N, C-alpha and C positions, 0 to 999 in steps of 0.2 A: 504494500500500500504506500502510495506517495504521500509526502507531507501535505500537499494540496488536498488530496482525498481525505486525509486524517482531519484536516481543518473543516472541510465540508461536512463530514460526519458529525463532528463535535458541534458545529452550528445547529445542525438538525436536532441533535439530542437536547441541546440547551434551550431551544426555542420555546418550548412549552412551560418552562419554569416561571414561577411567580415569586415575588419577594415583598414582604410587608414592611412597614415603617420599623426602624428608621430609614430603610432604603426607599428612596423616592424616584430615582432615575437609574436605569440600567443601560449601558452602552455595550454593544458587541462589535468592535472594529473588524472582526473577521467577516462581518456582513457588509458594513458600509464602507470599509477601507480594504476590501478584498483584493482590489487591483494591486496596490503596493505590496500587500502581504504575499500575494502569489508571485509577484516579481522577485521578492526577497527569497522565497524558498526555491524558486526555479533557478535563480542566479547563484545562490550560495548554499542551498541545502542538499545538493546532489552528492551521492557517494557516502562512503564510510567516514565517520568522524572519530577522533580520539576522545574528545571531551564535549559533552552536551551541557551547557549552562541552562539553568531553569529559574526564571523569576516567578513571583507570586501571581500578579495580574497587572493589567495596564494602569498606567498613571494618566491623569487628565491632560497632561501636556506632552505625553510621549506616545505610546502605542495608540491611545485614544484619538490622536490626531493623524498619525501616519500609517497605522496598521502594522508597524514593525516593533517587535519587542524592544523595550527601552528606547523607542524611536523618537528621540529629540530631532527636530527638523534639521538642524545644522549638520550633525554627522550623517544623517540618513541621506541627505542630498549631496553633501560635500565629500564624504568618504565612501559611503556605500554606493553612491551614484544612482539612487532611486528617486524618481519623481513621477507620481501617477495621480490620476484623478481620485478624489475621495468624496463619497456621498455624505449624507447626513443620517444620524440615528433618528428613529421615529419621534422621540421626545428628547429635547435637550434642556439642560439646566441653563437658565439665562447667564449664570456666572461661569459656566463651563461649556461654552459653545465649541463645536467642532469646526475648525477653519482649515483643516487639512494642512497642506504644505504652506499655506499663508499664515499659519499660527505664529504670532510674534514671540511667544515664549518657548523656552527650551527646558525640558525636564532635566533637573539637576542629576538625577540618577542615570538618565540616558547619556548625558554629557560625560559623566564619569566612566561609565562602562565602555562606550565606543571610543572615547579619547584614550582610555587605557589600551584598548585593542590597537588603535592606530599608533600610539607612541611605542608600544611594545613590539609590534610585528611589522609596522610600516605600511603594508598594502593589504587590502581585503583578500586578495588571492592567497597570500601567505597565511593569514589568520584562519580563513575558512577551510584551508586544506586540512586543518586539524580540529577546529573548533566550530561550534554552532551555538546560537543563543535562541531560546524559546521562552514561552510563558506557560505556566501550569494552567491557569484559568484565563480565558480570553475576555472576561466580563469586567467592566468598570462599574462600581456601585457608588452612588452619590446620595448623600442625605439631602433633605430639603434645604439646608443651609449651603449646600455645595461641598460640604466636607467629604473627603474620600473615605469610603468604608472598605476595608480589606476583607477577603473571604473568611478569615479566621474570626471576624467580628459578627458574622451573620448568626441568626438564630439556628439552633441545633437542627431543626427539621429542614431548614433551607440548605444547610451544609450537607445534610444526608442526601438530598436530591442532587446537589451540585457536584460533590466530590467524585462519585463513581464515574460519570462520563469523562471528567478531567483526568482521573486515574487511567482510564482506558486509552485516552488520547496520548498521554505521556508514555504509556507502555508501548503503544504502536509506534510512537516517534522513536523510541529506543530500538525497537525491532527494525525500523527503517534505516536508521543512521548507524546502528551497531557500535556505539561508543564503548570505550573501556571504562570511562568515568562519566558519572552524572553529578554535576556540582550545583547545589542550590545556592541562590543568592539569599542568604539568611537561613535561620533555623527552620522556619515554617516550610519553605520550599524543600529543604533537605528532608524533612519529616514526611512530606507527601511523596517524595521520590522513594523513600524507604518502604512506604506502604504499597505504592503502585507497582513497584518493580520487584517484589518478592519472587524469588525463583529464577530471575534472570541473572546471567553471568556478567554483572556490571558492578563496579566499585562506586560507592556513593559518598560524597563529602559536601563541604560547604565553604563559601567565602563570606566575608562580611557583606551585609546588604549595603548598597551604595546610597541609601536614602539620606537626605540632609537632616532628617529627624534623628539620625544616629550620631552622637558626639564622636564616637570612634571613627566613623567614616569621614567626618569633617576634619579630622586630624591627619588625613592622608589615606584615602581609600585605595588608590592605585598601588601604593607601596604595600599596604596590608594585604590586598588581594594577591599580589605577586608572591609575597612571603608565604601566605597560606597555601597557595598552589604548589609551591616548591616543597613545603613541608609534607604535602601529600605524595610527592614524587612526580609531579607533573612538570615537564620542562617548559619554562617560560624565560 
């Protein structure tokens, strides 16, 4: 199964889910930003990878705008070389509009991740020869205030409906890319990988999440991520 097919199946599985307050808006960029996402997987997701990085879910100024995991506009256009038409989600929060590649803001986490890849490996061709970056859950959840709600903060019944399709998609992604390592950005993504990938011949670890809400990440995320990867035995 290709990464594009995996995404299409996941979209279909998640389409019928509903979420109660405090969730007020749900965006699925795999639907309205499917063109840039498909360009991403077709351009960079082919073949076997050594390391699959896994994030938690989209941020409002990253994947929610461009369809690319950690997809801040500047590195997506400038380094990844992707610029495609982005549609609109059915309902948008007035404080979190989707402007696609015209979005004037850049997600800090996305800048950190993709600038690290650029500064460490130089070219996308070299980076993607060994690495790929995905997200565990493709949905962005927003409260009425516009606050970002991560999947771990959802009600138990909502998580029970959401996690199994995302687990299946992650497992299929690993089967498609056959990495030696699956590395979560943060503890939660690592934990989901451990659950979803039971029985598969793959090593699981984590690096510090690049969020600006993390004081440790703000003290030098790129250096910390490189050190943690090397401690796991991954060459960077």
